[in-house]
C-alpha positions as CSV (number, residue, x, y, z in Angstrom):
1,E,-16.2,-25.3,-10.6
2,F,-19.0,-23.9,-8.4
3,G,-19.1,-20.9,-6.2
4,V,-18.2,-17.3,-6.4
5,K,-14.9,-16.4,-8.1
6,C,-12.7,-13.5,-7.4
7,P,-12.7,-11.1,-10.3
8,K,-8.9,-10.4,-10.0
9,C,-7.4,-13.9,-9.7
10,L,-10.4,-15.8,-11.0
11,R,-10.0,-18.5,-8.3
12,V,-13.0,-19.7,-6.3
13,I,-13.6,-18.0,-3.0
14,F,-14.1,-20.5,-0.1
15,A,-16.1,-20.0,3.1
16,K,-12.8,-19.8,5.1
17,D,-11.4,-17.0,2.9
18,W,-11.2,-13.4,4.1
19,V,-12.9,-11.2,1.5
20,R,-13.9,-7.7,0.6
21,K,-17.1,-6.9,-1.3
22,A,-17.8,-4.0,-3.7
23,R,-21.0,-3.9,-5.6
24,E,-21.6,-7.4,-7.0
25,F,-17.9,-8.3,-6.7
26,T,-16.3,-10.4,-4.0
27,Y,-12.5,-10.3,-3.8
28,H,-9.9,-12.3,-1.8
29,I,-8.5,-9.7,0.6
30,A,-5.1,-9.9,-1.0
31,C,-6.7,-9.3,-4.4
32,F,-8.5,-6.2,-3.3
33,A,-5.9,-3.8,-4.8
34,C,-5.8,-0.9,-7.2
35,D,-5.6,-2.0,-10.8
36,S,-3.2,0.9,-11.6
37,C,-0.6,0.8,-8.8
38,K,-1.4,-2.7,-7.4
39,R,-1.4,-1.4,-3.9
40,Q,-3.7,-3.4,-1.5
41,L,-6.6,-1.2,-0.3
42,S,-6.9,-0.8,3.5
43,T,-9.8,-0.5,5.9
44,G,-11.3,3.0,5.8
45,E,-9.7,3.9,2.4
46,E,-11.8,5.3,-0.4
47,F,-11.8,3.6,-3.8
48,A,-13.7,3.7,-7.0
49,L,-15.1,1.0,-9.2
50,R,-15.3,1.8,-12.9
51,G,-16.8,-1.2,-14.6
52,D,-14.8,-4.0,-13.3
53,R,-11.7,-1.9,-12.6
54,L,-10.9,-1.2,-8.9
55,L,-8.9,2.0,-8.4
56,C,-7.5,3.8,-5.4
57,K,-8.8,7.4,-5.0
58,P,-5.6,9.0,-6.3
59,H,-5.5,6.9,-9.5
60,Y,-9.3,7.4,-10.1
61,I,-8.7,11.2,-9.8
62,D,-5.8,11.0,-12.2
63,L,-8.0,9.0,-14.6
64,I,-10.8,11.5,-14.7
65,E,-8.6,14.6,-14.7
66,G,-6.3,13.3,-17.5
67,G,-8.5,11.5,-19.8
68,P,-11.9,10.6,-21.3
69,G,-14.8,9.1,-19.4
70,R,-15.7,12.0,-17.2
71,G,-19.3,11.3,-17.6
72,N,-19.2,7.9,-15.8
73,S,-20.1,8.1,-12.1
74,P,-17.6,6.5,-9.8
75,F,-18.6,4.3,-6.9
76,F,-16.7,5.5,-3.9
77,I,-16.9,3.6,-0.6
78,N,-15.0,3.4,2.6
79,I,-13.7,-0.1,3.3
């Protein structure tokens, strides 16, 4: 198949689909959700990308306060 694929569901994204973009990733709007709590991220909400993991701000903070990987810079953005 040709075209951009959503990194969450791995399905092709069509021109008619509503999407969200973060870095080089393009997500279906329904797939743009925290990998930890599965909650869909809303307009204006901050999130972090760590590698290919998408995290809401609270779960990113939990991750860096509770575990290894403190040296990696997050990518925070408002939707």
